[in-house]
C-alpha positions as CSV (number, residue, x, y, z in Angstrom):
1,M,0.0,-0.1,0.0
2,L,1.2,3.6,-1.0
3,L,1.1,6.1,2.2
4,S,2.8,8.5,0.4
5,P,5.0,9.0,-3.0
6,A,8.6,9.7,-2.1
7,R,10.9,11.5,-4.7
8,E,14.3,13.1,-4.2
9,P,16.2,15.3,-7.3
10,T,19.5,12.8,-6.5
11,Y,20.0,9.3,-6.8
12,R,23.1,7.1,-6.4
13,S,24.9,4.9,-8.7
14,L,27.8,2.9,-8.6
15,P,30.0,3.4,-11.8
16,V,32.3,0.6,-12.9
17,S,35.5,2.2,-11.6
18,G,34.1,2.1,-7.9
19,G,32.5,4.0,-5.6
20,S,29.8,5.9,-5.7
21,Q,28.3,8.9,-7.3
22,T,25.1,11.1,-7.0
23,N,23.3,11.8,-9.9
24,F,20.6,14.5,-10.7
25,T,17.1,13.8,-12.2
26,T,14.2,15.4,-13.0
27,F,10.3,14.6,-11.6
28,E,9.3,14.6,-15.4
29,K,11.1,11.1,-16.0
30,A,10.4,8.3,-13.9
31,I,13.8,6.5,-12.5
32,L,12.2,2.7,-12.3
33,K,10.3,0.8,-14.9
34,G,7.5,-0.9,-14.6
35,Q,8.8,-4.4,-14.5
36,N,11.4,-3.0,-11.3
37,I,8.2,-1.8,-9.5
38,Y,6.9,-5.4,-9.9
39,E,10.1,-7.0,-8.9
40,L,10.0,-4.7,-5.5
41,R,6.8,-5.9,-4.9
42,L,7.9,-9.6,-5.2
43,L,10.9,-8.7,-2.8
44,A,8.2,-7.2,-0.4
45,Q,6.2,-10.2,-0.3
46,K,9.3,-12.8,0.2
47,V,10.8,-10.4,2.8
48,N,7.8,-10.5,4.9
49,T,7.6,-14.3,4.7
50,I,11.0,-15.5,4.8
51,F,12.7,-12.8,7.0
52,P,10.3,-12.7,10.3
53,K,11.5,-17.0,10.3
54,T,15.2,-16.1,10.3
55,P,16.9,-17.4,13.3
56,G,17.9,-14.2,15.1
57,V,15.3,-11.8,13.8
58,E,12.7,-10.8,16.9
59,S,10.6,-9.1,14.2
60,K,7.5,-9.3,11.8
61,G,8.1,-6.0,10.2
62,P,8.7,-3.8,9.0
63,F,12.2,-3.8,7.8
64,D,14.5,-1.9,6.7
65,M,16.1,-2.6,3.1
66,E,19.1,-1.1,0.8
67,L,18.6,-2.0,-2.5
68,G,19.8,-1.3,-6.2
69,F,18.8,-2.2,-9.9
70,K,21.6,-2.8,-12.9
71,D,20.8,-3.9,-15.8
72,D,17.4,-4.3,-14.8
73,K,18.1,-6.9,-12.1
74,I,17.0,-6.0,-8.5
75,W,20.3,-6.4,-6.1
76,L,19.6,-6.7,-2.2
77,F,22.7,-4.9,-0.1
78,Q,21.4,-4.9,3.1
79,I,18.3,-5.8,5.3
80,R,17.5,-5.7,8.8
81,P,14.6,-4.9,11.2
82,F,13.8,-1.4,11.2
83,V,14.7,0.3,14.3
84,E,12.4,3.6,15.0
85,N,14.0,6.8,16.2
86,K,12.6,7.7,20.0
87,N,13.8,11.2,19.1
88,A,12.2,11.5,16.0
89,L,8.7,10.4,17.8
90,S,8.7,13.3,20.1
91,S,9.6,16.0,17.1
92,T,7.0,18.5,16.9
93,Y,8.3,19.7,13.7
94,L,7.8,16.0,12.0
95,E,4.3,15.9,13.7
96,S,3.3,18.9,12.2
97,I,4.5,18.0,8.5
98,S,2.7,14.3,9.2
99,P,-0.7,14.2,8.5
100,M,-3.0,12.0,10.7
101,I,-5.0,9.3,8.4
102,P,-7.6,7.5,10.1
103,P,-7.2,3.9,9.8
104,L,-8.8,1.6,6.8
105,R,-8.8,5.1,4.9
106,F,-7.7,4.8,1.3
107,V,-6.7,7.8,-0.6
108,P,-6.8,6.9,-4.2
109,L,-2.9,7.7,-5.9
110,S,-4.6,10.5,-8.0
111,T,-5.5,12.5,-5.1
112,A,-3.7,16.0,-5.1
113,L,-1.7,15.8,-1.8
């Protein structure tokens, strides 16, 4: 379920020469293809099924994942249980920019935020 779209004007890439570099993009052009998004959904299903049963993992989710795409193939770099930042929970600023959404309320993706 998409709670809110997230997009930044930059993304990271891994050049053949090594290291990483920051690239700039516009919001008019999608970075991911439809197939990439489909693969992300499949990965999320697998993670939610397999990872909570992994020895040493004491969480049923959510999970913090770092991943990327190379030649349209998804690569999982790292996964760990998501740890909530207690300081962020008490931030008045973060509360002021986070709208309260009633449980079970569905917002069409075409809705302007």
